[in-house]
N, C-alpha and C positions, 0 to 999 in steps of 0.2 A: 800633407797638411791641407786641411779644408780651408777654403776662403769664402768670404761673403761679399755681396755687392749691395750697394745702396745708392740710389740716385736722388739728388736734390735739384730743385729748379730755381732756387733763389738763395741769396746770402742768408735770409731769414730761416729757410729750411735747413741750411747747413748749420746755423747757430742752434736750432732746436734739436737737430740730430745729435750734436755734441753734448747738449744738456742731458739727453736721454742716456748717453754713455756715462756721463759724470755721475748720474744717480746710482750706477752699478759699481763705481770704483771704490777701492779699498787702499789702505796704506801699502806702500811699496809697489803699487802698480806702475808699470812703465809703458808708455805709448810712444811709438816711433812714427813720426809724421813725415811723409815725403810728398812732394808735388812741385811742379814748376813754379816760378815766380808768378804771383797772381792767381794761383790755383784755389786759394781759400784757406791756407794753413792758419793765418791769423784769425780769420772769422771763426774757424773751427775752435781754435784755442780760446777765443773770447766766450764762445758758447759753453765750452768745458768749464771755464772759470766760473761763469754765472751759475752753472749747475752745481758747482762746489760751494756756492754761497759767497763768492768773491764779488764785491761791488766796486773794487778799485779798477781803474782803466787798465786794460791789458793791451800791450803792444809787443811787437817782436823785439827780442833782446839782441838784435844783430851785432851791436858793438860791445855789449857787456857779457855776452855768451849765456849768462844765467840770470833770471829774475825769479824772485820768490814772492808768492802771494799767500795771504792767510785767509782761510775759509773753513768749511766743514772739515776738510783735509787741506794741509798746505799744498800749494801747486808750485812745482819747480819747472819753470819754462826755460828750455835750453834751445838756443839756435847755434849750432856748431858749424855753420857755413864758413866762418872765418878761422876755424881752428887750423893752424899751420901743419901740425904734426899729429897724425891720428893716435900716436902713442904717448903724446904729451900728457903728463899726469896732472889733470885739473880737478881731481877729487870727485869725478862723476859718480864713482861707486858709493860715495857717502850719500849722495842724493838718491840713487837707486835703492839703497837700503834704509833710507830715512823713513820718517813717519808720514810722508805725503805721497802725492802722485807726481810722477815725472813725465813731461812730454818733451820729446827731443825732435826738433826740426832738422832736416838733412842728416838723419841718423846714420846713413850709410857711410858718412865721412869718419865716423869713430867706431865702425863695426867691431873692432877687436876689443873695445872697452864696454860693449853693451852686455846686459845680463842675458843669461841663457834663455829665459822666458820673457815674453813681451807681447804686446799687441801692435802689429804693424798696420798703419793706415796710409794708403796711397790715394791721393786725390788727383783725379784727371779732369781737366777742363774740357767739356764737350762742346758747348756752344753758349754764347751769351752768358747767362748766369747758371747754366746747368752744369752740375758736377757729378762724376761717378766716383764713389768711394769703394776701394777694394780693401777689405779688412782680413788680415791673416793672423789668427791666434797661434802663438807658439808657447805650448805648455798647457797643462790641465786647467789652471786658473783662468786662462784667457779663452780656452775652449768653452768652459762653463759660462763665462761672461757673454760670449757670442751667442750661445744657445738661448740665454735669457733675453738678450737684445733682439734676436731675430725670430722669436716664436710667433 
């Protein structure tokens, strides 16, 4: 599986990078977001939301697990960090197959419930505000998305 790398030097660049990705998204797209605490997952998600035309304040759904936002496409924002049992049926598949875009923070914690195809985004904190994004497409849809994003 081919992977792509992108470096941002500020939260604003991270936000703008996410907006660029949002412009390419379609219904049923699933993004798997990984990164240490403070890596920029929420900043990335805010940029994604803005790129989808969502004006509402976006924050991490740490205690509610799933938040929904209305925009050009609905955004289903999941933070599964506190899910106790990776096999617990919380209806994730209904979101993955819904009419919107799903972004899952800490996705590795529910790996058995994830769809076969997705776009994995790992954020690495390099120094100060600098971040390295490692993006791995899984499936033809996401390979095409990355080709368009990284031309």
